LUMPAFI-301388 format. One record per residue: x, y, z of N, C-alpha, C, O, CB in turn; residue in one letter. Coordinates in steps of 0.02 Angstrom, whole numbers, plus 50000, padded with zeros to 5 digits. Each point is the difference from the previous one (the first is absolute). Glycine has a CB too. Example, Ala and Ser with C-alpha at 12.3 -4.5 7.8 and 13.67 -1.06 7.14 Angstrom:
2
506604971650390499555005950000500455006050000500524999950033498534994250029a500775011249902500425005950003499615005550037500255005550008500344991349884s
//
This chain:
97
544425435456200500015007249996500715002950003500105006049990498784994150062h501614995549961500705002350005500414996349948500184994250011499695008250113d500295000849820500374996749947500664997050023500184994449980499305013449941p500894995750122500644997450024499904993650039500394995249993500075016550011a499044988150039499854993950038499774994549953500134994150012499565012850089a499964995049846499744995149952500554996449962499914994249981499095012750009g501554996449997500544996849962500574997650044500484997049975499225010349930v500254994050160500544998050047500184992749991499574995650008500045013150075k501024989949901500274993349991499674996149943500034993849999500245006350122n499405003449833499674996649944500524997349951500535003049990498475004550023a500844986949956500414997249947499845003249933500425000549956499644988750107d499315013049930499765003049937499565006050017499604999750046500454989149894v500045016550023499565005850004499665000749933500325000649948500425005350139v498594994049914499604999949939499515005850002499675001250051500444986249940y499835016249954499515005349995499664999849932500194996249956500475010950124t498844997049913499625000549938499805007349991500115004150045499464983949965d500145013649933499785006849989499465001850051499634995650022500645003549855v499695007250140499525002250049499315001249970499504999750036501435005350028w499054996449872499365001449967499934995349940500395000449953499635011750085t499494983649965499894995149946499665003449941499705005350006500234985450078s500115006049858499665002649941499255000350015499714995650031501174999549891m498825010350055499295001050013499865004050063499435002150011500374987349930g500715011750100499925003850062500425006349999500185002750052499594986750010c500395013049878500445005749993499755006250037500405004250021499954991349870e498995005150117499735005850035500195000150074499955005250032499104994849887s501184994350107500214999550070500755000850009500254999650056498784992949963e501345008749927500735000050002500285005150049500444998350040499554997949842a499785009850116500285005250043499904998250074500465000850040499315007849871e499634989150106499874998250070500424994050021500284999950054498555004549934e501214990649969500404994050016500745001650007500334997550045498834995549894r501105011350017500705001950005500155003350066500524998850031499525002649845n499495002750147500095003350065499974995050058500405000350046499095010149904s500034985150046499914995050054500594995250004500244998450055498525002549930i501484996849957500514994749999500725002549997500464996049999498694997149945f500965013450055500685002649990500504997450052500594999149985498905011149964s500294988550112500464997550051500174992649989500444997250034499085011050046s500144988649872500144993049985500464999149939500114994449978498775002850070y501385008349926500454999649942500604995550018500315000850052499335010749909q500514983949993500594995950011500605003949974500105000749939499234988350051v501065013550056500615003649985500574996650036499904995150035499475015949949n501244991550007500584996750029499964999750076500214995150031500475008849872q499055001350127499935000150074499534994450023500164996450047500055016049953k499214986949968499534994850020500294993149985499954995550042499095012349936l501254991349964500304993549983500564998350049500124994150013499595007749866l500625003250148500534998950049499744997150065500404997350040500215012049909g498744991150064499704997050059499924992449992499934996450050499485014449974e500594986949915499944992849986500684996750010500495003450016498564998649902a500994991650073500644996550005500485002949949499795002749949499634986750091r501225010049973500515002849955499974996849931500175003249950500564999150149a499054991549897499964996449936499284999749973499854995949957501154997450077d498565010949992499305000149979499955001749926500415003749973499234999550143a499864994149852499865001349930499405004649993499565000150043500924988749925l499515015149979499445004449985499624997349940500304998249949500325011850099f498724989849958499584997649945499445005049985499775003650045500484984549987m499555012149905499455004449977499714996649939500374997749957500175013150089h498804989049949499704996549943500025004049935499834997449948499434996950133c500955012049922500085004449943499355001049962499574995550002501625000749989l498705009249977500475005649995500025004150064499505000750035500284999749842p500805002250138500105003950061499945007449984500195002349946500564988750101a499005012650001499995007349995500565002650044499915001250060498834999349917k501845000249992500595002150037499905006950030499735004549969500994988549956r499525007750136499915006250035499375000050042499915004450042500705001349867g498964989450080499404999350042500104994050046500265000750056499005004549855l500554988850066500054994350045500714997350008500144996450047498715000749920e501595004749987500704997750004500455005349969499815003549953499834984450043v500965012650030500485004749973500424996749945500054993949997500005012250114t500244998049846500464997449949500574996150033500204994749976499515015049948d500544993050131500564996950035499854992750018500434995749991499895015650054e499084987349979499824993250019499874995849937500234994249996499285010050112v500134998649843499844996149939500634997849964500024994549971498925011950017m501574997750013500624998549963500534996750044500554998749977499205010949949e500084988950136500494997150046500114992649987499594996849966500085011650120s500874988849940500134992949993499494995950039499924994049988501305008449997v498435000750061499494996550039499354999249961499584995950019500945008550085q499394999449843499384999849961500004994149952500474999149961499435013350048s499584983549996499914994549953499355001149961499724995249972500924996950104i499135014149922499365001549967500014998349925499504997649974500325011550110a500744992049883500024998649928500044992549987499704997549952500865013550028f499804985350062500004992749994499314997250015499774995449967501445004350067d498465003250015499324998150018499535000849940499614995549985500615007950136q499835002249845499585001349942500154995149943499554997649967500395014550066a500704986549957500194995249948499724993150015499744996649956501305010050021e499024991350085499754993450020499244999749992499734994949979501225003850101n498705006849936499285000249992499824999349926499514996649983500385010850119r500494995649854499884999449928500044992749978499574997749963500905013950019l500044984850041500084993049981499434995850027499774995449966501485006150031h498524999850063499444996450029499375001449959499614995449987500915005150128v499375005749866499415001749961500014996549932499484997749976500465013450082q500654988549911500064996549936499844992650009499674997049957501195011450004k499384988650092499874992950013499264998850012499734995049976501425003950073a498535005649986499284999350012499615000549935499534996149988500615008650126l500055000149843499675000649935500084993649958499534997649970500665014850034l500424985049996500124993949962499584994350027499714996149962501455007850014l498814995550090499614994650030499265000749983499664995049986501175004350108m498915006749905499295001149986499834998949926499434998449983500545009750113m500524992949860499884999149929500054992749977499814998449944500635012950041l499814984450058500084993049980499374996050013499984994049987501245006850038q
//
């Protein structure tokens, strides 16, 4: 229930969208409930100084994560997405053989 305590000394801070596809009618309520869990520079500052930020994308900037964090050197969200793409291609190739 305490985001700062949750990331205290963390090596990685990971978040996802607050409202999944198909649940758009719950978006306003979820945004209100989860707003204190937004990964921003202040929250990321509670983690280790060398902590990494991850997100499975697509991100809703300004909701679950700020632009500042997404574009920071600590963010590996775009590398994460690229690596996921390569894994998905390998799985497709394996299934087609």
